C-alpha positions in Angstrom: 107.7 28.7 13.5 104.9 26.8 11.8 106.0 23.8 13.8 105.9 25.5 17.0 102.4 26.9 16.2 101.3 23.2 15.4 102.8 22.2 18.8 100.9 24.7 20.7 97.7 23.9 18.8 98.1 20.2 19.8 97.9 21.3 23.4 94.8 23.5 22.9 91.6 22.6 24.9 89.8 21.6 21.8 92.0 18.5 21.1 89.4 15.9 22.2 86.4 18.1 21.2 83.9 17.0 18.7 81.0 19.6 18.2 77.7 17.8 18.7 74.8 17.9 16.3 72.0 19.6 18.2 69.1 17.9 16.5 70.7 14.5 16.8 71.5 15.1 20.5 67.8 16.3 21.1 66.5 13.2 19.5 68.6 10.9 21.7 67.6 12.9 24.8 63.9 12.8 23.8 64.1 9.0 23.3 65.7 8.5 26.7 64.1 11.3 28.8 60.6 12.0 27.2 59.6 13.2 23.7 57.7 16.2 25.2 60.9 17.9 26.2 62.5 17.7 22.7 62.4 21.5 22.1 63.8 22.2 25.6 66.8 19.8 25.0 67.6 21.6 21.7 67.5 25.2 23.2 69.5 24.2 26.3 72.2 22.5 24.2 72.3 25.5 21.8 72.9 27.8 24.7 75.7 25.6 26.1 77.4 25.5 22.7 77.0 29.3 22.1 78.7 30.2 25.4 81.7 32.5 25.1 83.9 30.4 27.5 85.4 27.1 26.2 85.0 25.2 29.5 82.8 22.6 28.0 85.3 21.8 25.3 88.0 20.9 27.8 88.6 17.4 29.1 87.3 16.8 32.5 89.6 18.0 35.3 90.3 16.4 38.6 87.9 18.6 40.7 85.2 18.0 38.1 85.7 14.3 38.3 85.6 14.3 42.1 82.4 16.4 42.2 80.7 14.2 39.6 81.6 10.9 41.3 80.4 12.1 44.7 77.2 13.4 43.2 76.6 10.2 41.3 77.2 8.1 44.5 74.9 10.3 46.5 72.2 10.4 43.9 72.3 6.9 42.4 73.5 4.9 45.3 72.1 6.7 48.3 68.8 8.0 46.8 69.7 11.6 47.4 68.2 13.2 44.3 65.5 15.1 46.0 68.1 17.3 48.0 70.8 17.5 45.3 71.5 20.8 43.5 70.7 21.1 39.8 74.2 21.2 38.9 75.0 17.9 40.9 72.0 16.2 39.2 73.3 17.3 35.9 76.8 15.9 36.6 75.6 12.7 38.1 73.3 12.1 35.1 76.2 12.8 32.7 78.3 10.2 34.5 75.5 7.7 34.4 75.2 8.4 30.7 78.9 7.9 30.2 78.6 4.6 31.9 75.9 3.4 29.6 77.6 4.9 26.6 81.0 3.2 27.4 79.4 -0.2 28.2 77.6 0.0 24.8 81.0 0.3 23.1 80.0 3.4 21.1 83.6 4.5 21.3 84.7 7.7 19.6 83.4 7.3 16.1 80.6 8.9 14.1 78.1 10.9 16.0 79.4 9.8 19.4 79.4 13.0 21.3 75.8 13.7 20.1 74.7 10.4 21.5 76.5 10.8 24.8 75.2 14.3 25.3 71.7 13.3 24.4 71.8 10.4 26.8 73.1 12.7 29.6 70.3 15.2 29.1 67.7 12.5 28.9 69.0 10.9 32.1 69.0 14.3 33.9 65.4 14.7 32.9 64.6 11.2 34.2 66.2 12.1 37.6 64.3 15.5 37.7 61.0 13.7 37.2 61.9 11.0 39.6 63.0 13.4 42.4 60.4 15.6 44.1 58.5 16.3 40.8 57.4 19.8 40.4 59.4 21.1 43.4 62.2 22.7 41.2 61.7 25.7 39.2 62.1 25.7 35.4 65.3 27.6 35.8 66.9 25.0 37.8 65.6 22.4 35.3 67.5 24.2 32.5 70.6 24.6 34.8 70.5 20.8 35.4 70.3 20.1 31.7 73.1 22.5 31.0 75.3 21.0 33.6 74.5 17.4 32.1 75.5 18.6 28.6 78.6 20.4 29.7 79.7 17.5 31.7 79.1 15.0 28.9 81.1 17.0 26.5 84.1 17.2 29.0 83.8 13.4 29.5 83.7 12.8 25.8 86.7 15.1 25.3 88.5 13.1 28.0 87.7 9.9 26.1 88.8 11.1 22.7 91.8 13.1 24.0 93.1 10.3 26.2 93.9 8.0 23.2 93.3 8.8 19.7 91.9 5.3 19.2 88.9 6.3 21.3 87.1 3.1 22.4 86.1 2.7 26.0 89.4 4.2 27.3 87.4 7.1 28.8 86.8 5.7 32.2 90.4 4.5 32.6 91.5 8.1 31.6 89.3 9.5 34.3 90.4 6.8 36.8 93.9 8.0 36.2 92.9 11.7 36.8 91.3 10.5 40.2 94.3 8.4 41.2 96.7 11.4 40.8 95.1 13.3 43.6 97.3 11.8 46.3 95.0 13.3 49.0 92.8 11.1 51.2 89.9 11.8 49.0 91.6 10.1 46.0 91.2 6.5 47.1 87.5 7.1 47.8 86.8 8.7 44.4 88.8 5.9 42.5 86.8 3.2 44.3 83.6 5.0 43.4 84.5 4.7 39.7 85.4 1.0 40.1 81.7 0.5 41.3 80.7 1.9 37.8 82.7 -0.6 35.8 
C-alpha cells in the first residue's frame, strides 16, 4: 500500500515544483525590471503562491505552450506589445526569461526557480514600460506580472520534471510537447521554439 501511495505521489503535479523565495525573486525582478517596482514584485508573487489552485505548480501543458509561443512571436518578433493582453505579455515575458535563463546554463540547481521567476517579472515590467506606457491600468499590470510568474513556474517545473538532471533540457521538453500536437499548428509552434534556440 505504501508502495502504491509512493507511486501516486510520483505522478503528482508538484513533482518538478520548487517553491521560489519571494525576496530573492523580487531582487532578481528589480535588477532586471526596475528597483522602484520591488515591493510590487514581492506582493504579486506572494499572491500567486498563496492561491488555492495548484495550476502554477504543474509543468506547462500543450495549450499553454502554444499560447506562450504565439504571444512571444507576436510581441518580440512582430512588435505587437501595445495591443497584447496582460496575460499574453506575461506569458511572452516568461518565455523570453526562460530563453535567457537556459542560455546562461542556470539549470535546476540552487535558487533556480527564484531567478527564473524574477527574470520573468522583470522582463514583463520592461515590456509594460516599452508598450504604450501609462495606457494600461494598475490592475492589468498586476495581472501581467502574475501571468509572468505563473508561466515561469510552469516552465521551471517542465524543466526539472522533464529530466531529474535539470540542465537546459527544459526547451527540448517543451519542444516535445509542441511536437505531439499533430494538428497543423504543431509545426508552426515547433518552428517558433527553434527560433528561440
